[in-house]
N, C-alpha and C positions, 0 to 999 in steps of 0.2 A: 545763276551764272556767277562764276568767281570774279572777285574784284580785279584779279590779275589778268583776266581775259576780257578784252574789249570786243564788242560785236564787230563782225566784218561783213559788209553788205555787198552783194553782187547783184547787178542789174540784169534781169533776164527778160527776154522778149517772147517767151513761150506763149503760144496761144494768141499771138498778135497783140498782146497787151504788155505794158511795161510793169514788171513785178520786181519788188525789192526783197531779195532772199537773204535771210540771216544765216551766216556761216561763221559762228564763233570759233570753230576749230581751225578755220583757214586764215586766221589773223597772223599772216606770215610776212615779215619784211624781207625783201631780197637780200638784205645784209645779215639776216639771222643765221644763214648757213655758215658764216665765218666767225660766229661767236664761240669763244673758248669757254667751256663749261665742264663740270664734272662728268666723266664718261658714264658713270652709273646713275646719274641724276641724284635724286634724294631718296634712293631706294633704301628703306629701313634705317634712314638717318645716317647713311654712310658718309655724308659730306662732313660730318663732325669727327671723323676718324681718319687715320692715315690713308685709308683707301680713297678719301676725297681728294687727295693730291693728284690722282690719276685723271687728268683732264683728257678731253677728246684729242687734242693736238699731240699730247704726250703718248697716248696709246697708239695713234696712227703712225707717228714717227717710229715707235718701236716696231710696229708691224712691217713698215717699209724697210727698216734696217734688217729685220729677219729675212725678208724676201731677197734683199740685196746679197746678204751672206749666203743664202741658199743658192741663188743664181750663180754666184762666183764659185762656191765649193762644189756644187753638183756638176757644174760644167767642167770642173778640173779632174773629175774621176776618170781614170783610164778606161773603165768599163763603158763610159758614156761617149767615147770617141768613136762614133759610128755615124753613118749618114742617116739622119732623121731631121725632123723639123726643129727639135731643140738644139742639136749640135750645129745645124746650119745657121740658125739665128744667133747663137752664142758666138760662133766664129765670125759672122758678118759684123756684129757689133764690136767684137774684139779688134779685128783688123781695121775697121773704120776709125775707131778711136786711136789705135796704134799709129796708123799713117798720119792722122791729124796731129797728134802730139809730136811726132818726129818732124813733121813739116813745119810746125809752129816753133818749137823750142830747139830742135836739133837732134841729131842721132845719138849723141853721147849724153847730154844733160836730159834729154827727153825721156830716156829709159828710166832715169831716176824718179821722174814725176809721173810716169805712165800709170802706175797703179792708182795713184791719187785721182787722176782725171777719169780713169775708167770707172772706179767706184762712185765718183761724183756723178757721172753720167747715168749709171744704172740707178742710183738712189733717186735722182730727180725724175727719171723716166717712170719708175715705179710709183713715185709720189703723185705724178700727174695722172697716171692711169687709174690708180686707186681712187683719186678724187673724182673721176668721171663715173664711177659706179654709183647708182642712185642711193641716197640716204647715207653716203659715206662722207668723211671729212677730208677736204683737200688741204694738206699741210702746205703745199707750195702756192696755194691761193691765199695764204695768210702772210702779210708783210712781216710779222714778228718772226716767222720761220725763215723767210728768204733773206731778210736784212741781217739776221743773226749769222746765217751761213755766209753771206757775201762779206760781212764785216770780218769774220774769222779768216776768210781767204785773203782779204786785203791786209790785215795785220800780219799774217803768215808770209805773204809775198814781200812786205816791207822789211820784216826781220831777215828774210833770206838775202835781200839786197844789202842790208847793213852788215850782215855777217860776212858776205862774200867780198864786199868792196869798201867797207868802212865809210869814212867821210866822203869818199869818192862817189858814193851813191847819190849824193845831192847834186852832182853834175847832171843828173837826169832832168832837173828842173831848169837848166840853163842850156838851151840848144847851142851846139857848136857853131861858132862864127857870128854869134849875136853881138852887135855893137855894145860897148861897155855901158853907155848911158841907158840902154834898154834892158839891161840885165835885171834890175830890181822889178820892173813891171812884168817882164816875161816870166821871171821866177815865181812871182805871185800868181800869175795866171796858170802856170804849169802846176803849181802846188794845189790850187783849187781844183784843177782838172783831175789831178791824181787822187785827191780825197774823194771827189765825186765818183770815181770808179767804184769805190766800195759801196756806195749807195745805189748807183745806176744798175749794177749787176743784179742786186736783189729786187729793186723796183721793177726792172724790165720783166723779170720772170713773174713776179707777183701780179703786176698789172695785166699781163696777158691772160693769166689764169683767172683772175677776178672778173675781167670783162667777159670772158667766155662763159663762166658759170652764171653770171648775172643775166646774160643774154638768153641762155637756156631756160632759166627760171621765168623770165618775163614772157618768153614765147609759150612756155607751158601754161602760164596764166591766161594768155590770150586763147590758147587752145581750149582751156576749160570753159571760158566764157562763150566760145563758139559752140561748144557741145551742149550748152544749156539754152541756146537760142532756138528759134523756130527751125523746122525741118530744112528749109532752103538755106538759111544762114548756117545751120548746124553742119550741113554737108560741105558747103563751100568753105566757111571759116575753119571748121575742124580739119578738113583735108589740107588746107594751106598751112595751118599751124603744125600739123604732124609732119608735112613734107619739109618745112623749115627746120623743125627740131631734128629730124633725121639728118638733114644736110649739115646743120651746125654741129651735131654730134660727130659726124665724120670729120669735119674740119677740126674739131677739138682733139680728136685722136691724132691727127697730123701735127697739130700744134704741140701736143705732149712730147712728141719725138723731136720736133724742130727746136723747141725751147731748151730741151735737154742738151742738144748738140751745140746750140748757140752759147749756152752757159759754159759748157766745157771748152769750147774754142776761145772764148773770151778769157777764161781762167788761164788757159795755156798762153795766151798773148800777154797777160799781165806777168806771168812767171818769166816769160822771155825778156820782157822789159827790165825786170829786176836782175836777171842773170847777165844779160848782155848790155844793159844800160842804154838801150835805144828801142 
């Protein structure tokens, strides 16, 4: 056994006796699925070449970007404007985001930011769905990815506010009608709250996806233990585990769409605050 692989033991009750089974290949931590590592592994020593720069998160971000571009471009072809499942889903997503952006930001300014919010929604949705495919890497379940994206949005929104309003932008941190002696305290609280937006936007998305993936992996582990037990325990425990995994998988599919929409609507809300200063 390699020094890098520590033994992993599973307690089995097969045959009515407690047995300790050695599974060195199953030494998997629940957090291993979020580890950033070279996509090609150490195949032919490629880690020491420029190819080694292609990590799993970089490759999957590239794949999701390609899917997003394909979805947007393919759905724009005139030949594809016909009644079928693809066009129906494309139009449903398009008009849902369109109405949401116009309702949040306004009919005039909203049109300017619509493409940004639409592409952001599709990108996060595809990232969430790709991460649910077994043995794939979930980019939106990694805080490095979600915090980088939310920080970029926060900086962009701040720059938009400064460009449009100049120093008047800082009135956002002092609510109208505030007594003069409370202005310093409330301005500090509002500033901290404003900075926290850039963090909370990414943490909310990452935390929801991380918890879902961890739950699925833990339930899969219990299902494996149930299948290695005696026949009675195997049938009951395995059936319960499989039922729970199926239910949680369905819930994760719903969360993939819900979190994409929540991320988009919060981004629209932040843009509205910078544009309208309220």
